[in-house]
Structure formats: structure tokens, C-alpha cells
C-alpha positions, 0 to 999 in steps of 0.5 A: 280703316283698321288701325291695328290695336296697339301696333302702330300704323302698318308695317314700318318702312314699307307699304301694304299691298292694295286690298281688292276691296279698296277701289270699290271703297274709294268709288263708294266715297263718291257715290253720295254725290252723283249729280255733282259728279255728273255735272263735273263730267259734263262741264269737263267734256263741254269745256274740252269740246269748246277748246277744240274750236279756236283752231278751226276759227284760226283756219277760217281767219287765215283762209277766208279773212286774210286770203280774201281780204275780208275784214268782217270775216276776220272780226267775226272769227276773232270774236268767236275765238275770244268767246270760246276762250272765255267760255272754256275758262268759265267752264273750267272754273265751274268744274274746278269749283265743283270738284273742290266742293265735292272733295270737301264734302267727301272729306267731311264724310271721311272725317266723320267716319274716321272720328267715329272709328277712333271713338270706338277704338279700345284704350289699348290702342291709345296707350300703345300708340303715340298721340303725335303719331296718330295726329300726324297720320290723321292730318297727312292722310286726310290732306293727301286724300283731299288733294286727290279728290279736289285736284287730281280727279278733275284734272285727270278727266280733263287731260284724258278728254283733251287727248282723246279729242285731239286724236 
């Protein structure tokens, strides 16, 4: 997380190229939570799988229920559709909750590491860099990482699962 001694935060007006070790470091941040990450993946997959069932139930309602004028079949598959919709919603809330929880824990770990890193910086860094710039950068970077960890990862996995299962 090098901040550069007294030069500010990286090149002005530009972005630094992605270092080769960055993806490995990002994945290492998730490494401390393997059970939670596995639970998120399982919940996303099960939720997506359950989400595939209502079209089949609708086909049965139309073909067997309405086609044969059978009210018990319509009632049965309508209840199954409601149950799968509620179940999929509950699972979605579960993996959403877990992803936020893991994101918050990872952010806590990153903040601790960042604080320890800043504590080790020399006086030259703090005299050469404006205090507001340091605080602004810390808040915006930490907030951006938190958004990615809490929302983007689980949503990406869910969207990929839905696309693959639909195909």
C-alpha cells in the first residue's frame, strides 16, 4: 500500500497501471473467510437454481391445469411457484447479508493494516502531504473498496449464475 514519501498519492491526473501482484493481493483479502465465501457461493447457486423452477410450474399450470381443467393441479403448482419465489428471496437476502458481513470484516482488516502502515510512515510523508488529502483519499478509497466487496462480488456471481443457468 505504498503512499510514496512526500510526493502525494501517485501520478497527478492519471492512473497507475495495474501491478501483476494486485489480483493476488485482492484474493488474499478474501482468504481469511473461506467458509463465508463458500456459503455465499452455495446460496447464490441454490437461489439461481430455485429461480429456474417457476417457468416449469407455469407450463404445468397451463398444460395440465388449464388444459385438463384441473383446479387441484393449478392450486398445487401455484403454491409451488409461491414457495420457490419466497425461498429464492430468502436465499438472496441470506447471501446479501453474508456478502455485506464479509465485506465489513475485510474492510476492518484493511483499515487495521492501513492504520498500521500510516503509523510506520516517516514524518517527511506527513509534512509533505496535506492532511485533508490523506483523509479524503482514505475515506474515498475505503468506501470504494467497501462497495465492491459488499455489493459487486455477490451480484456478479448471481448474474453469471443466472446467465449460465438460462443458457
